[in-house]
C-alpha positions in Angstrom: 101.2 85.2 94.6 101.9 83.7 98.0 104.2 81.1 96.5 106.1 83.9 94.8 106.5 86.0 98.0 107.4 82.9 100.1 110.5 82.3 97.9 113.8 84.1 98.3 113.4 86.4 95.4 114.0 90.1 96.3 112.4 91.4 93.1 108.9 90.6 94.5 109.2 93.7 96.7 108.7 95.8 93.6 105.3 94.2 93.3 104.3 95.2 96.8 102.8 98.7 96.0 100.4 97.2 93.5 97.9 96.2 96.3 97.8 99.5 98.1 97.7 101.4 94.8 94.7 99.3 93.7 93.1 100.2 97.1 93.7 103.9 96.4 92.1 103.6 92.9 89.1 101.9 94.4 88.8 104.7 97.0 88.8 107.3 94.2 86.0 105.7 92.3 84.0 104.4 95.4 84.8 106.7 98.3 84.5 104.6 101.5 87.3 105.0 104.0 87.9 108.8 103.8 84.1 109.6 103.6 83.1 107.4 106.5 84.4 109.0 109.7 87.0 111.3 111.2 90.6 110.1 111.6 92.3 112.8 113.7 95.0 111.1 115.8 98.1 113.3 115.6 99.0 115.7 118.5 100.8 118.2 116.3 97.7 120.3 115.5 98.1 119.2 111.8 94.6 119.1 110.2 93.7 115.6 108.9 93.0 114.9 105.3 89.3 115.2 104.7 89.0 114.7 101.0 90.6 112.4 98.4 94.0 113.6 97.3 96.2 111.7 94.9 99.5 113.1 96.2 98.7 112.3 99.8 97.2 109.0 98.8 100.4 108.0 97.0 102.4 109.1 100.1 100.2 106.7 102.1 101.0 103.9 99.5 104.7 104.7 99.8 104.7 104.4 103.6 102.5 101.3 103.5 105.0 99.6 101.2 108.0 100.9 103.2 106.4 99.5 106.4 105.9 96.1 104.8 109.6 96.1 103.8 110.7 97.1 107.3 108.7 94.3 108.9 110.1 91.9 106.4 113.6 93.0 107.2 113.0 92.3 110.9 111.7 88.8 110.1 114.6 87.8 107.8 117.4 89.6 109.7 116.5 87.8 112.9 116.1 84.4 111.2 112.4 83.9 112.2 112.4 81.3 109.5 115.0 78.9 108.0 115.3 80.9 104.8 114.5 84.3 103.6 110.9 85.0 102.7 108.9 88.0 101.7 105.5 86.9 103.0 105.6 89.3 106.0 105.6 92.3 103.7 102.7 91.0 101.7 100.7 90.1 104.8 101.2 93.5 106.3 100.0 95.3 103.2 96.9 93.0 102.8 95.8 93.6 106.4 96.7 97.3 106.5 94.6 97.9 103.3 91.5 97.4 105.4 92.2 100.6 107.3 92.2 104.3 106.3 96.0 104.6 106.6 96.1 102.8 103.2 94.4 105.7 101.3 95.0 108.8 103.3 98.1 110.3 105.0 97.1 111.3 108.5 100.2 110.1 110.4 99.0 106.6 111.3 101.2 104.9 108.6 104.1 107.0 109.8 103.3 105.9 113.4 103.5 102.3 112.2 106.9 103.1 110.8 108.2 104.2 114.1 106.6 101.3 116.0 108.4 98.9 113.6 111.7 100.8 114.2 111.0 100.4 118.0 110.7 96.6 117.5 113.9 96.6 115.4 115.7 98.3 118.3 114.4 95.8 120.8 115.6 93.0 118.6 119.1 94.5 118.7 119.3 93.9 122.5 121.6 91.1 123.6 121.8 89.5 127.0 125.5 90.1 127.6 126.1 93.3 125.7 125.5 96.9 126.5 121.8 97.7 125.8 121.7 101.4 126.6 121.6 102.6 123.0 118.9 100.1 121.9 116.8 100.8 125.0 117.0 104.6 124.4 116.2 104.5 120.7 113.4 102.0 121.2 111.7 104.4 123.6 112.5 107.4 121.4 110.8 105.8 118.4 107.9 104.9 120.6 107.6 108.5 121.7 107.5 109.7 118.1 104.7 107.2 117.4 102.8 108.5 120.5 102.9 112.0 119.0 101.2 110.7 115.9 98.7 108.5 117.8 98.4 108.7 121.6 97.2 105.0 121.8 100.9 104.0 121.6 101.5 105.4 125.0 99.9 102.2 126.3 102.8 100.4 124.7 105.4 101.6 127.2 104.8 98.8 129.9 105.1 96.2 127.1 108.4 97.8 126.0 109.7 97.4 129.6 108.5 93.8 129.6 110.3 93.2 126.3 113.6 94.6 127.7 113.2 92.5 130.8 112.6 89.3 128.8 115.9 89.8 126.8 118.2 91.4 129.4 118.9 91.4 133.1 117.5 94.3 135.0 119.8 97.4 134.8 118.2 100.5 136.2 120.0 103.0 133.9 118.6 101.3 130.8 115.0 101.8 132.1 115.9 105.4 133.0 117.1 105.9 129.4 113.7 104.6 128.1 112.0 107.3 130.2 114.4 109.9 128.8 114.0 108.6 125.2 110.2 108.8 125.2 110.2 112.2 126.7 112.3 113.9 124.0 109.5 113.8 121.3 107.1 115.1 124.0 109.3 118.1 124.6 109.3 119.0 120.9 105.6 118.4 120.8 105.1 120.8 123.7 106.6 123.6 121.6 104.1 123.0 118.9 101.1 122.1 121.1 101.4 123.0 124.8 97.9 121.5 125.4 98.8 118.1 123.9 98.4 116.3 127.2 94.6 117.0 127.1 94.4 114.5 124.1 96.7 111.8 125.4 93.7 109.8 126.7 91.3 110.7 123.9 90.8 108.0 121.3 88.2 109.5 119.1 89.2 108.3 115.7 86.3 106.3 114.2 86.1 103.4 111.9 83.0 101.4 112.6 83.2 98.4 110.3 79.6 97.5 110.9 78.5 100.5 108.8 80.1 98.7 105.8 77.6 96.2 104.6 76.7 94.7 108.0 78.6 91.5 108.7 80.9 91.8 105.6 84.0 93.0 107.5 83.6 90.5 110.3 84.9 87.9 107.7 88.6 89.1 108.1 88.3 88.8 111.9 87.3 85.1 111.5 89.9 84.5 108.9 92.7 86.0 111.0 91.6 83.9 114.0 91.8 80.8 111.9 95.2 81.8 110.6 96.4 82.6 114.1 95.4 79.1 115.3 97.3 77.5 112.4 100.4 79.8 113.1 100.3 79.0 116.8 100.3 75.2 116.1 103.2 75.6 113.7 105.2 77.9 116.0 104.7 75.5 119.0 106.0 72.6 116.9 109.2 74.7 116.0 110.0 75.8 119.6 111.8 72.6 120.8 114.4 73.0 118.1 114.6 76.8 118.4 117.4 78.9 120.0 117.0 80.7 123.3 117.3 84.0 121.5 114.5 83.1 119.1 112.2 82.3 122.0 113.1 85.7 123.6 112.4 87.6 120.4 109.2 85.7 120.0 108.2 86.9 123.5 108.6 90.5 122.3 106.3 89.8 119.4 103.8 88.3 121.9 104.0 91.4 124.1 103.3 93.7 121.1 100.4 91.4 120.2 99.0 91.7 123.7 99.2 95.4 123.5 97.3 95.4 120.2 94.7 93.0 121.5 94.1 94.8 124.8 93.9 98.3 123.3 91.7 97.1 120.4 89.2 95.5 122.8 89.3 98.4 125.2 88.7 101.1 122.5 86.1 99.1 120.7 84.2 98.7 124.0 84.7 102.2 125.4 84.7 104.3 122.3 82.8 102.1 119.9 85.5 102.2 117.2 87.5 99.6 115.3 90.1 102.1 114.1 92.7 101.1 116.7 92.8 97.6 115.4 95.2 98.9 112.7 98.5 98.3 114.7 97.6 94.6 114.5 98.9 94.6 110.9 102.4 94.9 112.2 102.5 92.0 114.6 100.3 89.7 112.5 102.9 90.2 109.7 105.4 88.6 112.0 103.2 85.7 113.1 100.9 84.7 110.2 103.7 83.7 107.7 104.1 80.5 109.7 100.5 79.6 108.8 101.7 79.3 105.1 105.4 78.5 105.4 104.9 75.4 107.7 101.5 74.4 106.3 100.8 71.0 104.8 98.0 72.6 102.8 99.4 75.9 101.6 96.7 76.3 99.0 94.0 76.4 101.7 96.0 79.0 103.7 96.6 81.2 100.7 92.8 80.9 99.9 92.1 82.3 103.4 94.4 85.3 102.8 92.8 85.9 99.4 89.5 86.0 101.1 90.7 89.0 103.0 91.7 90.6 99.7 88.2 89.9 98.3 86.6 91.5 101.3 88.9 94.5 100.9 87.5 95.0 97.4 83.9 94.3 98.3 83.9 96.9 101.0 84.2 99.5 98.3 81.9 98.2 95.6 79.1 96.9 97.8 78.5 100.1 99.8 
């Protein structure tokens, strides 16, 4: 499967929904993710899905597949690799399937969509071209993501760092980011005037330890190994890379830092692993290098398959 997705064959994207759909079927027969904890993150006063629902589940599968394609489009359009590849979409789906957004539609998958659109806007920035539109829309998309999950408010400093890495400092562009992120908040205020009371409340729960003890620690270890391999391969590519590629890679690193910091903080303070989910986006942009530049692709693909196996076992071994 990894060899197929690593090639430049667009038709493989039609195979992408198979994994999340299989995840949904397993959730139907072996309720695990929906039944385990609460997943209320949106600020729109929309009640979260509390029971299994095929229609909403298929909507979750749709957005999961769409997000994978959007991440893949960013990877290929910005020439992160020498040729087109569809591994980012597959990696996003595999990792995201570990989280509730893969089987229920509570806004988190949609928040991922807008976070990906934010990254796409940042990648449109050029050093010597007008960056007002991209700065505004990147913040606007981030603002929409915040209304679906307030954890993304912590992304704002990293957005400014990303703009500063690509372009010289222009005050009006940063002012536009403040304006852009505030627009969704103004609409949100009409629906929920008290939304500000939940901006610093991160109560969504997903305690992986309740799933068969150490079982779901395996993906953590596997991802760390794959990150190490990817880091080694990326470093070896940097001397031959363009300045623009290095700047875009910095944006990816900033998003990774946001994910890492918020995940550690929420795990420590709120005792929840739920907020690790945004990592699926940035890992989909980093981990393809572990396979594409590997001298032992079978070993790397076996590591990814191990995550898939754990994803299945978390249902059947409860």
